NUMI-271824 format. One record per residue: residue number from 0; residue in one letter; x, y, z of N, C-alpha, C, O in turn. Coordinates in pm, 1 decimal. Layout:
! residues N
 seq type     n.px     n.py     n.pz    ca.px    ca.py    ca.pz     c.px     c.py     c.pz     o.px     o.py     o.pz
 NUM    A        X        Y        Z        X        Y        Z        X        Y        Z        X        Y        Z
...
//
This chain:
! residues 193
 seq type     n.px     n.py     n.pz    ca.px    ca.py    ca.pz     c.px     c.py     c.pz     o.px     o.py     o.pz
   0    M   9818.7  10694.1  11984.2   9679.5  10729.1  12000.2   9606.0  10711.2  11867.8   9651.9  10758.9  11764.1
   1    A   9493.8  10643.5  11871.4   9416.5  10616.4  11750.0   9349.1  10744.0  11700.5   9302.5  10826.5  11779.1
   2    E   9345.2  10757.5  11570.8   9278.3  10870.2  11506.8   9127.2  10849.9  11515.6   9079.4  10736.5  11513.0
   3    L   9052.1  10959.5  11526.0   8907.0  10952.8  11532.8   8852.8  10881.1  11408.4   8882.7  10921.2  11295.9
   4    G   8775.5  10778.2  11427.6   8717.9  10701.5  11317.6   8798.5  10579.7  11277.3   8750.5  10496.2  11200.7
   5    E   8921.5  10568.2  11328.3   9008.9  10455.9  11291.4   8953.0  10322.5  11342.4   8955.7  10222.2  11271.0
   6    K   8902.9  10322.1  11464.9   8846.6  10199.3  11523.9   8725.8  10152.8  11441.3   8710.3  10033.7  11414.6
   7    E   8641.0  10247.4  11401.6   8523.0  10213.1  11321.8   8563.3  10162.5  11184.0   8498.7  10074.1  11127.7
   8    Y   8671.6  10220.2  11130.0   8720.5  10172.7  11000.3   8768.1  10028.5  11011.5   8741.5   9947.2  10923.1
   9    Q   8837.7   9996.8  11118.6   8883.9   9859.1  11139.3   8765.4   9764.4  11154.1   8770.5   9651.2  11106.1
  10    M   8658.6   9809.7  11220.1   8538.3   9726.7  11232.3   8475.3   9705.9  11094.6   8424.3   9597.8  11065.1
  11    Y   8478.9   9809.6  11010.4   8431.5   9796.9  10871.9   8509.3   9686.7  10800.1   8450.4   9600.1  10735.5
  12    V   8641.3   9690.7  10811.9   8726.5   9590.0  10747.0   8694.6   9450.6  10800.6   8685.0   9355.0  10723.7
  13    D   8678.3   9439.2  10932.0   8647.0   9309.6  10992.7   8514.1   9254.6  10941.2   8505.0   9137.5  10904.4
  14    F   8411.6   9339.0  10938.7   8281.0   9294.4  10887.3   8288.1   9261.3  10738.1   8222.8   9168.0  10691.3
  15    L   8366.9   9337.4  10665.0   8384.4   9310.9  10522.4   8447.0   9173.0  10502.4   8403.8   9096.8  10415.9
  16    N   8548.6   9141.3  10582.2   8614.9   9010.7  10573.9   8522.3   8896.0  10612.2   8540.9   8782.7  10567.8
  17    Q   8422.1   8926.2  10695.0   8324.1   8825.2  10735.0   8205.3   8821.3  10638.1   8110.4   8745.2  10657.4
  18    N   8212.2   8904.9  10533.3   8106.5   8914.4  10432.8   7973.4   8962.7  10492.9   7866.0   8926.5  10445.1
  19    K   7982.3   9043.0  10596.1   7863.9   9103.4  10659.0   7853.4   9246.4  10606.7   7892.9   9342.4  10672.9
  20    M   7798.7   9257.1  10485.3   7801.8   9382.7  10411.4   7722.3   9495.1  10477.9   7766.5   9610.0  10477.5
  21    Q   7608.4   9464.5  10533.8   7527.1   9568.7  10594.7   7601.7   9633.6  10712.7   7606.5   9756.0  10724.6
  22    N   7658.8   9550.2  10798.3   7737.3   9601.1  10910.8   7861.1   9676.2  10861.1   7896.2   9781.9  10913.7
  23    A   7926.4   9620.2  10759.4   8045.8   9684.3  10703.9   8011.1   9823.5  10652.5   8081.5   9920.2  10681.7
  24    G   7903.9   9833.4  10576.8   7863.0   9962.6  10522.0   7833.1  10064.4  10630.4   7868.6  10181.6  10617.9
  25    L   7768.6  10020.3  10735.5   7735.6  10108.9  10846.6   7863.2  10163.4  10912.0   7872.6  10283.2  10938.6
  26    Y   7961.1  10076.3  10938.0   8083.7  10121.5  11003.0   8170.6  10207.4  10911.1   8241.8  10296.1  10958.3
  27    L   8165.0  10181.7  10781.3   8236.7  10267.3  10687.2   8177.2  10408.5  10690.5   8250.2  10507.6  10693.5
  28    L   8046.8  10416.0  10690.0   7977.9  10545.1  10694.7   8009.0  10618.8  10825.4   8037.6  10738.5  10823.9
  29    V   8003.6  10548.5  10936.6   8033.4  10610.6  11066.8   8178.0  10661.7  11068.7   8203.8  10773.9  11112.2
  30    S   8270.3  10580.4  11022.2   8411.1  10619.1  11020.3   8431.7  10743.7  10933.9   8505.1  10834.7  10972.4
  31    A   8367.1  10747.5  10817.5   8379.1  10863.8  10728.5   8321.6  10988.3  10794.6   8380.5  11096.1  10787.4
  32    K   8206.0  10973.0  10859.1   8143.0  11088.5  10925.6   8228.0  11139.5  11041.9   8222.3  11257.7  11076.1
  33    L   8306.0  11051.6  11102.0   8397.3  11092.5  11208.9   8522.7  11161.7  11153.9   8604.9  11213.4  11229.6
  34    G   8535.7  11161.5  11019.5   8645.8  11233.4  10955.6   8768.0  11151.4  10922.6   8873.2  11207.1  10891.3
  35    Y   8756.2  11018.1  10928.8   8871.4  10932.2  10900.0   8896.7  10931.8  10748.6   8810.8  10890.7  10670.6
  36    L   9013.3  10977.3  10709.2   9046.9  10997.1  10568.0   9026.3  10872.9  10481.6   8960.7  10880.3  10377.7
  37    K   9081.3  10759.1  10523.4   9067.9  10637.2  10441.9   8921.6  10601.4  10419.1   8884.4  10556.6  10310.6
  38    A   8839.0  10621.0  10520.9   8696.3  10590.4  10508.7   8628.4  10688.3  10413.3   8545.3  10647.7  10332.1
  39    Q   8662.6  10815.6  10422.1   8602.4  10914.8  10332.9   8637.1  10885.0  10187.5   8550.3  10890.2  10100.3
  40    A   8763.5  10853.9  10161.4   8807.6  10822.6  10025.4   8737.5  10697.5   9973.6   8688.7  10694.8   9860.6
  41    E   8733.0  10595.0  10056.3   8671.6  10468.8  10014.4   8521.4  10483.0   9993.1   8466.1  10428.0   9897.9
  42    L   8456.1  10556.5  10081.6   8312.0  10576.7  10068.6   8280.0  10653.9   9940.5   8185.4  10620.3   9869.2
  43    G   8358.3  10756.4   9911.8   8338.5  10831.7   9787.9   8355.3  10744.3   9665.8   8276.0  10751.8   9571.9
  44    Y   8458.7  10661.0   9666.6   8484.2  10568.7   9555.5   8367.4  10471.2   9539.4   8323.9  10444.3   9427.4
  45    K   8317.5  10419.2   9649.6   8208.1  10322.1   9644.1   8080.6  10386.5   9589.9   8009.6  10324.8   9510.5
  46    Y   8050.6  10508.9   9631.5   7933.2  10578.8   9577.0   7952.5  10610.1   9428.8   7857.1  10603.0   9351.3
  47    L   8073.0  10644.2   9389.2   8101.0  10675.4   9249.0   8075.8  10555.2   9158.4   8022.5  10569.3   9048.4
  48    H   8114.6  10437.1   9205.9   8106.6  10316.9   9122.7   7990.2  10223.9   9158.1   7972.9  10119.9   9094.7
  49    G   7910.8  10260.4   9258.5   7797.7  10175.9   9296.1   7841.4  10044.0   9358.3   7781.8   9939.5   9332.0
  50    I   7944.3  10049.1   9439.7   7995.1   9930.5   9507.6   7948.6   9934.7   9653.1   7982.1  10027.7   9726.4
  51    M   7873.3   9836.5   9693.8   7826.6   9824.3   9831.5   7714.2   9923.1   9864.1   7631.8   9896.4   9951.6
  52    F   7710.4  10034.7   9795.4   7607.3  10136.1   9810.3   7553.2  10166.7   9670.5   7624.4  10148.8   9571.7
  53    P   7428.2  10212.5   9661.3   7379.2  10252.2   9528.3   7465.1  10366.6   9472.6   7510.8  10453.1   9547.4
  54    K   7486.1  10365.7   9341.9   7563.1  10472.1   9278.5   7494.5  10605.4   9309.3   7374.2  10620.7   9287.8
  55    N   7571.4  10700.5   9359.4   7516.6  10831.5   9393.6   7627.5  10934.4   9375.0   7717.5  10946.6   9458.1
  56    Y   7619.5  11008.0   9264.9   7726.5  11101.8   9231.1   7736.2  11219.1   9329.4   7845.4  11270.6   9353.4
  57    D   7623.2  11261.2   9385.9   7629.1  11370.7   9483.5   7707.8  11327.7   9607.3   7794.6  11400.7   9655.2
  58    Y   7676.5  11208.7   9658.4   7750.4  11157.6   9774.3   7895.9  11130.4   9738.2   7985.9  11155.8   9818.2
  59    A   7919.0  11078.8   9617.9   8056.2  11052.5   9573.6   8136.6  11182.3   9574.1   8247.5  11187.6   9627.1
  60    R   8079.3  11286.7   9514.5   8149.0  11415.4   9507.7   8174.1  11471.3   9649.1   8280.4  11526.6   9677.0
  61    E   8075.0  11455.8   9736.6   8089.4  11504.5   9873.8   8206.1  11435.5   9945.6   8292.8  11502.4  10001.8
  62    W   8208.0  11301.3   9943.6   8310.0  11227.7  10019.7   8446.6  11234.2   9953.0   8548.7  11244.7  10021.1
  63    L   8449.2  11227.9   9819.9   8577.7  11242.0   9751.3   8634.1  11381.7   9774.9   8755.0  11399.0   9791.0
  64    G   8545.2  11481.1   9776.9   8588.3  11618.2   9802.5   8651.5  11632.8   9940.0   8754.5  11698.5   9954.9
  65    K   8589.3  11570.9  10041.4   8644.9  11578.0  10177.5   8783.7  11512.6  10182.5   8876.6  11565.9  10243.2
  66    A   8795.7  11396.5  10117.7   8924.9  11326.6  10117.4   9028.5  11403.2  10034.6   9146.0  11408.6  10070.8
  67    A   8984.1  11462.0   9923.6   9075.5  11539.4   9838.7   9128.3  11661.1   9913.8   9246.0  11695.1   9902.3
  68    E   9042.0  11726.2   9990.2   9084.6  11842.1  10069.0   9193.6  11805.0  10168.8   9276.7  11888.3  10204.9
  69    K   9192.8  11679.5  10212.9   9294.5  11632.2  10307.5   9418.2  11577.1  10236.2   9511.0  11527.9  10300.3
  70    G   9418.4  11585.8  10102.9   9537.2  11546.8  10027.5   9538.4  11405.9   9973.1   9642.7  11360.5   9926.1
  71    D   9425.4  11333.4   9977.5   9422.4  11198.1   9922.3   9421.2  11207.4   9768.9   9322.2  11250.7   9709.8
  72    L   9530.8  11166.9   9705.8   9547.4  11186.3   9561.7   9455.9  11098.0   9478.4   9413.3  11139.5   9370.6
  73    D   9424.1  10977.0   9524.9   9325.1  10894.7   9453.5   9192.6  10969.4   9444.5   9127.2  10969.2   9340.2
  74    S   9154.1  11032.7   9553.9   9028.2  11106.8   9556.8   9033.5  11228.9   9466.6   8934.9  11261.3   9400.4
  75    V   9147.2  11296.7   9463.1   9163.5  11412.5   9374.0   9140.7  11369.3   9229.7   9067.2  11435.1   9155.9
  76    V   9203.3  11259.0   9189.1   9190.3  11211.8   9050.9   9048.6  11161.2   9023.9   8994.1  11187.0   8916.6
  77    S   8988.1  11090.2   9118.2   8849.4  11044.3   9099.0   8755.1  11162.2   9083.8   8665.1  11159.2   8999.9
  78    L   8774.6  11265.0   9163.4   8693.8  11385.7   9153.3   8714.7  11452.3   9016.5   8619.3  11498.1   8953.6
  79    A   8838.6  11456.7   8972.3   8868.5  11513.5   8840.2   8795.7  11437.6   8730.5   8744.1  11499.2   8637.2
  80    T   8790.4  11305.1   8739.7   8721.0  11227.8   8635.6   8571.5  11256.5   8636.8   8506.8  11252.3   8532.2
  81    M   8516.3  11285.5   8753.3   8374.8  11321.4   8760.3   8349.3  11448.6   8679.1   8250.1  11458.2   8606.7
  82    Y   8440.1  11546.1   8691.9   8425.8  11670.8   8615.7   8459.9  11649.9   8468.2   8399.7  11713.3   8381.5
  83    M   8555.4  11562.0   8438.9   8592.4  11534.7   8299.2   8475.0  11479.6   8220.2   8447.9  11523.0   8108.3
  84    Y   8405.9  11383.5   8279.9   8302.7  11310.2   8207.3   8160.6  11349.3   8246.9   8064.2  11292.2   8195.9
  85    G   8146.9  11445.9   8336.9   8014.6  11493.3   8375.0   7934.7  11393.8   8457.1   7813.3  11383.2   8439.6
  86    Y   8000.1  11320.8   8545.9   7929.7  11226.3   8632.8   7857.2  11303.4   8743.0   7919.5  11348.3   8839.2
  87    G   7726.7  11318.5   8728.7   7646.4  11385.9   8830.0   7664.0  11536.3   8831.6   7620.0  11603.1   8925.1
  88    T   7727.0  11589.4   8730.6   7751.1  11733.2   8722.1   7772.7  11767.9   8575.4   7786.3  11679.1   8491.2
  89    K   7775.8  11896.1   8545.7   7810.7  11936.2   8408.9   7958.6  11906.6   8387.2   8038.7  11914.4   8480.3
  90    T   7993.5  11873.2   8265.3   8134.1  11855.8   8231.9   8205.1  11988.3   8258.8   8160.0  12094.0   8214.7
  91    D   8313.7  11981.6   8329.8   8388.7  12102.4   8364.9   8537.3  12073.0   8345.9   8608.6  12039.3   8440.4
  92    G   8581.9  12086.8   8220.6   8721.3  12059.5   8187.6   8820.6  12142.3   8266.5   8920.2  12087.9   8314.1
  93    P   8797.0  12273.8   8282.7   8891.7  12352.9   8361.4   8903.6  12304.7   8506.3   9013.7  12300.9   8561.3
  94    K   8791.9  12268.0   8567.8   8795.5  12216.9   8705.9   8871.5  12084.1   8710.4   8952.3  12061.1   8800.4
  95    A   8844.8  11997.1   8612.5   8915.6  11869.1   8605.0   9066.3  11892.6   8590.9   9146.2  11828.7   8659.3
  96    S   9104.2  11984.6   8502.1   9246.1  12014.0   8480.7   9312.1  12069.1   8606.6   9425.7  12034.2   8638.8
  97    E   9239.8  12155.2   8677.0   9292.6  12212.8   8801.0   9321.3  12102.7   8904.1   9425.8  12102.7   8969.2
  98    L   9227.4  12009.7   8917.5   9246.9  11898.8   9011.2   9362.0  11808.9   8967.2   9444.4  11767.6   9048.8
  99    L   9366.8  11779.1   8837.9   9474.7  11694.1   8787.4   9610.9  11760.5   8807.7   9708.1  11693.5   8842.8
 100    Q   9618.1  11892.2   8785.6   9742.8  11965.3   8805.7   9789.5  11952.6   8949.9   9908.8  11938.9   8976.8
 101    Q   9694.2  11957.4   9041.9   9725.9  11942.6   9184.9   9792.5  11806.7   9211.3   9891.9  11798.4   9283.4
 102    A   9736.5  11701.2   9152.3   9792.2  11567.3   9171.8   9923.5  11549.7   9096.2  10013.0  11478.9   9142.5
 103    I   9935.4  11613.3   8980.9  10060.7  11606.2   8903.4  10173.3  11672.0   8981.9  10285.3  11621.0   8983.8
 104    Q  10144.8  11785.1   9047.1  10246.9  11853.3   9126.8  10296.0  11764.6   9241.3  10408.5  11779.3   9289.0
 105    A  10209.7  11672.5   9284.4  10249.9  11576.3   9388.5  10311.6  11451.6   9326.6  10336.0  11352.7   9395.7
 106    D  10337.2  11456.8   9193.7  10403.0  11347.9   9120.9  10320.0  11220.0   9119.6  10374.6  11110.4   9131.2
 107    Y  10188.3  11233.6   9105.6  10096.7  11119.9   9108.8  10069.1  11071.1   8966.7  10004.0  11142.4   8890.3
 108    P  10116.4  10952.3   8928.5  10112.0  10905.5   8789.9   9973.3  10903.2   8723.4   9960.1  10943.8   8608.0
 109    A   9872.0  10857.2   8793.5   9739.4  10846.9   8730.6   9689.6  10982.3   8681.7   9616.0  10989.2   8583.3
 110    A   9728.8  11089.5   8749.0   9687.0  11222.9   8707.2   9741.8  11255.8   8568.6   9674.0  11320.9   8489.0
 111    G   9862.9  11211.6   8539.4   9920.7  11233.6   8407.4   9844.3  11160.3   8298.7   9825.8  11212.4   8188.7
 112    R   9799.9  11038.7   8330.0   9719.6  10963.0   8232.5   9591.5  11039.1   8199.4   9555.1  11052.6   8082.6
 113    F   9523.8  11088.5   8302.4   9398.4  11159.1   8277.7   9421.2  11295.5   8212.8   9336.9  11342.2   8136.2
 114    M   9534.4  11359.7   8242.6   9566.4  11484.8   8173.1   9586.6  11455.0   8024.6   9543.9  11532.3   7938.8
 115    G   9651.9  11342.6   7995.0   9666.8  11300.9   7855.7   9531.7  11280.4   7789.2   9511.9  11319.8   7674.3
 116    L   9439.5  11219.3   7860.9   9305.0  11199.3   7806.0   9234.3  11332.6   7782.8   9158.3  11346.2   7686.9
 117    C   9258.4  11430.6   7869.2   9201.0  11565.1   7847.9   9249.8  11621.2   7714.7   9171.3  11676.5   7637.7
 118    Y   9379.1  11606.9   7687.6   9433.2  11654.7   7560.0   9382.9  11570.1   7442.8   9351.1  11623.7   7336.7
 119    E   9375.7  11440.4   7461.8   9331.0  11352.9   7352.6   9186.5  11381.1   7313.3   9152.7  11382.9   7194.9
 120    K   9101.3  11403.2   7413.8   8957.7  11420.8   7388.2   8915.1  11566.6   7379.1   8801.0  11595.7   7343.3
 121    G   9005.9  11658.7   7411.2   8970.4  11800.2   7409.6   8880.9  11839.8   7525.7   8788.1  11918.8   7508.7
 122    I   8908.1  11785.6   7643.3   8829.3  11816.8   7763.4   8903.6  11924.4   7842.9   9004.8  11896.6   7907.3
 123    G   8851.9  12047.8   7837.5   8915.4  12157.2   7910.2   9046.7  12202.6   7848.8   9113.8  12290.4   7903.0
 124    R   9082.5  12145.0   7739.2   9205.5  12176.8   7666.1   9174.0  12159.5   7517.8   9079.9  12089.2   7480.9
 125    E   9254.0  12224.7   7433.5   9239.5  12198.0   7291.4   9291.4  12058.9   7262.6   9390.3  12014.9   7321.2
 126    K   9223.7  11989.3   7171.4   9272.9  11855.6   7134.4   9415.8  11867.9   7084.6   9447.5  11954.1   7002.6
 127    N   9501.9  11779.9   7135.8   9642.1  11783.1   7097.3   9699.8  11644.4   7123.6   9736.2  11610.9   7236.3
 128    A   9707.4  11564.9   7017.5   9753.0  11426.1   7030.8   9897.8  11418.2   7078.7   9933.2  11326.9   7153.3
 129    A   9981.5  11512.6   7037.0  10121.8  11510.5   7079.1  10133.7  11536.2   7229.6  10211.9  11469.9   7297.8
 130    K  10055.9  11632.7   7282.0  10055.8  11660.1   7425.9  10001.1  11539.2   7502.3  10051.7  11503.9   7608.9
 131    A   9897.5  11476.6   7446.6   9841.8  11357.3   7510.6   9950.1  11251.1   7524.3   9967.0  11192.7   7631.3
 132    A  10023.1  11226.0   7416.8  10129.6  11124.6   7418.8  10238.5  11160.9   7520.4  10292.6  11073.0   7587.5
 133    E  10270.8  11291.5   7531.6  10370.6  11334.7   7630.3  10325.5  11301.1   7772.4  10404.4  11253.2   7853.9
 134    W  10197.4  11326.8   7801.0  10146.0  11296.5   7935.1  10139.5  11146.9   7959.4  10166.3  11100.6   8070.2
 135    Y  10103.6  11070.1   7855.2  10102.6  10923.9   7871.8  10243.3  10874.4   7902.8  10261.4  10786.6   7987.2
 136    L  10342.3  10930.3   7835.0  10481.6  10890.3   7859.9  10522.8  10927.1   8002.5  10585.9  10847.2   8071.7
 137    W  10487.1  11047.5   8046.1  10519.7  11091.7   8182.2  10463.8  10992.4   8284.4  10534.8  10949.7   8375.4
 138    A  10336.3  10956.2   8268.8  10271.0  10865.3   8364.1  10321.5  10721.5   8349.0  10338.9  10651.4   8448.7
 139    A  10345.0  10677.8   8226.0  10394.0  10541.3   8202.0  10532.1  10522.6   8263.4  10560.6  10418.6   8322.8
 140    D  10617.1  10622.6   8249.4  10751.1  10616.4   8308.5  10745.0  10603.3   8460.4  10838.1  10552.1   8522.6
 141    K  10636.5  10649.0   8519.1  10619.2  10641.8   8664.5  10541.5  10516.4   8706.6  10509.4  10499.3   8824.2
 142    G  10511.2  10427.6   8608.4  10451.8  10298.4   8641.4  10301.1  10287.7   8627.4  10244.0  10187.2   8669.6
 143    D  10233.5  10387.5   8569.6  10088.2  10381.0   8555.2  10051.7  10288.1   8437.9  10082.8  10317.1   8322.4
 144    A   9986.0  10177.2   8469.7   9953.8  10075.3   8368.6   9860.9  10129.5   8260.2   9879.6  10099.8   8142.2
 145    G   9761.6  10208.2   8299.1   9670.1  10265.1   8199.8   9744.0  10353.6   8101.4   9715.1  10351.4   7981.8
 146    A   9839.5  10431.7   8150.8   9918.9  10518.0   8063.7  10009.6  10435.0   7973.0  10031.0  10470.3   7857.0
 147    M  10062.8  10324.3   8026.1  10145.3  10235.7   7943.1  10065.7  10186.5   7823.4  10114.9  10186.3   7710.6
 148    Y   9942.5  10144.9   7848.9   9857.0  10094.6   7741.2   9827.4  10204.9   7640.0   9838.8  10183.5   7519.3
 149    L   9789.7  10322.3   7688.9   9756.2  10433.1   7598.8   9877.7  10477.9   7518.1   9865.1  10510.1   7400.0
 150    L   9994.5  10480.2   7580.7  10116.9  10517.1   7510.8  10150.3  10413.4   7403.1  10186.8  10449.3   7291.1
 151    A  10137.8  10286.3   7436.8  10163.0  10180.4   7337.8  10069.7  10195.7   7218.7  10110.6  10178.6   7103.8
 152    D   9944.6  10228.0   7246.9   9847.1  10249.3   7139.6   9888.6  10367.7   7052.1   9875.0  10362.6   6929.9
 153    C   9938.7  10473.5   7114.4   9987.9  10588.6   7037.2  10102.1  10546.5   6944.6  10104.1  10583.1   6827.1
 154    Y  10195.9  10470.3   6997.6  10307.7  10422.8   6915.1  10259.3  10328.1   6805.6  10307.4  10334.9   6692.5
 155    E  10166.2  10241.5   6837.4  10116.5  10145.2   6738.2  10048.8  10216.8   6621.3  10065.0  10176.9   6506.0
 156    N   9973.9  10321.3   6650.9   9894.5  10388.7   6547.4   9954.7  10520.3   6499.2   9900.9  10583.4   6408.3
 157    G  10065.4  10561.8   6559.2  10126.9  10688.1   6519.7  10039.6  10807.4   6556.4  10030.1  10903.7   6480.3
 158    T   9976.8  10801.1   6671.6   9888.3  10908.8   6716.4   9964.7  11002.6   6808.9   9992.9  10969.2   6924.0
 159    G   9997.8  11120.3   6756.8  10067.5  11220.4   6837.4  10214.8  11193.3   6856.3  10284.8  11268.8   6923.8
 160    I  10261.5  11086.2   6797.0  10400.5  11041.7   6814.8  10434.2  10955.3   6693.2  10344.1  10897.3   6632.6
 161    A  10561.2  10946.0   6656.9  10599.2  10866.7   6539.7  10562.3  10719.5   6560.2  10585.6  10662.2   6666.6
 162    K  10505.2  10660.9   6457.4  10468.7  10518.9   6463.1  10594.8  10436.6   6486.3  10695.8  10454.6   6418.3
 163    N  10587.2  10344.4   6585.1  10704.8  10265.4   6618.9  10657.5  10135.6   6683.8  10622.3  10133.1   6801.7
 164    K  10657.3  10028.4   6605.6  10606.9   9899.1   6654.6  10691.1   9845.8   6771.6  10637.3   9782.4   6862.4
 165    D  10822.4   9871.3   6770.0  10907.9   9823.3   6879.1  10872.4   9892.6   7010.8  10864.4   9827.8   7115.2
 166    E  10851.5  10023.5   7005.5  10811.0  10097.0   7126.5  10672.1  10053.3   7171.2  10646.3  10038.9   7290.6
 167    A  10582.6  10032.3   7074.4  10447.9   9985.3   7108.0  10457.4   9852.1   7181.0  10394.2   9832.7   7284.8
 168    R  10536.0   9761.1   7126.7  10553.0   9628.2   7188.2  10611.4   9642.5   7330.2  10565.0   9577.1   7423.6
 169    K  10712.5   9727.7   7344.9  10777.1   9748.7   7475.5  10674.7   9792.2   7580.9  10673.7   9739.6   7692.2
 170    W  10588.6   9888.4   7545.6  10492.6   9940.3   7642.4  10376.1   9845.6   7664.5  10324.8   9836.3   7776.1
 171    Y  10332.9   9774.7   7559.8  10228.9   9672.5   7579.0  10280.9   9562.7   7672.1  10208.8   9515.3   7759.9
 172    E  10407.9   9522.7   7651.6  10466.6   9418.9   7738.1  10475.1   9466.5   7883.1  10444.7   9391.1   7975.5
 173    A  10516.2   9590.7   7902.4  10524.7   9645.1   8038.6  10386.7   9646.4   8103.7  10372.5   9612.6   8221.2
 174    C  10286.2   9685.2   8027.5  10148.9   9688.8   8080.0  10098.8   9547.6   8109.7  10035.0   9523.9   8212.3
 175    A  10127.9   9454.3   8019.5  10081.6   9315.9   8035.5  10136.9   9251.2   8162.0  10077.5   9156.8   8214.1
 176    M  10249.0   9300.5   8211.4  10310.7   9243.1   8331.2  10254.6   9301.8   8460.8  10293.6   9260.8   8570.1
 177    T  10163.3   9397.5   8448.1  10105.7   9459.3   8568.0   9980.7   9382.9   8611.2   9926.1   9300.7   8537.6
 178    D   9938.7   9413.0   8731.0   9814.0   9357.2   8783.7   9706.8   9465.5   8767.7   9663.0   9526.5   8865.2
 179    S   9665.7   9487.8   8642.3   9572.5   9596.1   8612.6   9464.3   9548.0   8517.0   9475.5   9441.6   8456.1
 180    E   9360.7   9627.7   8505.5   9253.2   9597.0   8410.9   9305.9   9599.0   8267.5   9259.3   9524.1   8181.7
 181    E   9402.5   9685.0   8243.7   9455.7   9700.9   8108.0   9546.9   9586.3   8065.0   9574.3   9571.9   7945.8
 182    A   9594.2   9505.1   8158.4   9689.5   9398.4   8126.0   9634.2   9302.2   8021.4   9705.9   9263.5   7929.1
 183    A   9507.9   9263.2   8034.7   9447.7   9170.4   7938.1   9440.2   9233.7   7799.8   9464.2   9167.0   7699.2
 184    M   9406.8   9362.7   7794.7   9400.4   9431.4   7665.3   9539.4   9441.1   7604.0   9555.1   9429.4   7482.5
 185    A   9640.3   9462.5   7688.0   9778.0   9471.0   7638.4   9821.7   9337.2   7579.5   9887.6   9334.1   7475.5
 186    K   9785.6   9226.4   7644.9   9820.3   9093.4   7593.7   9753.2   9068.9   7459.6   9813.2   9011.4   7368.8
 187    E   9628.9   9112.6   7447.8   9556.7   9099.0   7320.6   9625.2   9181.9   7212.8   9640.2   9136.1   7099.5
 188    A   9666.4   9302.0   7246.8   9734.0   9389.9   7150.4   9866.3   9328.5   7106.4   9903.0   9339.2   6989.4
 189    L   9937.7   9264.8   7197.3  10065.5   9200.2   7161.7  10045.4   9089.0   7059.2  10130.8   9065.9   6973.5
 190    S   9933.4   9021.6   7068.8   9907.4   8911.4   6975.5   9885.4   8959.2   6833.2   9902.1   8881.9   6738.9
 191    R   9848.0   9086.6   6815.9   9825.3   9137.7   6679.4   9946.4   9210.4   6622.2   9951.1   9239.7   6502.8
 192    L  10046.1   9239.8   6709.1  10166.9   9310.1   6659.3  10260.2   9217.8   6585.5  10365.1   9261.2   6538.0
//
């Protein structure tokens, strides 16, 4: 039996593949309003980043919140970043940390990367470069490309961890082999080591 909103989500995907953005957007919205988790998460992400819809942090927080309540870990972390950086709201480090902790307990790697950033930048936590490096290592070991890059940078510069060019190279290489935004930066970093 199909879940409520699943058919509309499939129509969204079909229209998206046909490059019929207006129809796609309409069906994504309908699917999300019907309570379909994937649609709620995707709609929140799109509002957060201004993809297909105008950037709207209130709508992003609303839809990401609905998906996060249902356990979507991408949405939990996206919501946490909104509180970390004050996207459409006051910066709320404790709220961001609480959300990240929820995703960390579910063993979600990206949450560890952002927890490391909380320690690195002093968001909801006291600045602590060593704790930041520990969280980057936790997330990098679980395959998070962003954490691999940040950990390599820590090793390269001796930030919160002993300077070690071999470890830096190892993590930059691991990141460079991923299909991530950070891969190009990792390749550039390898050229200077």
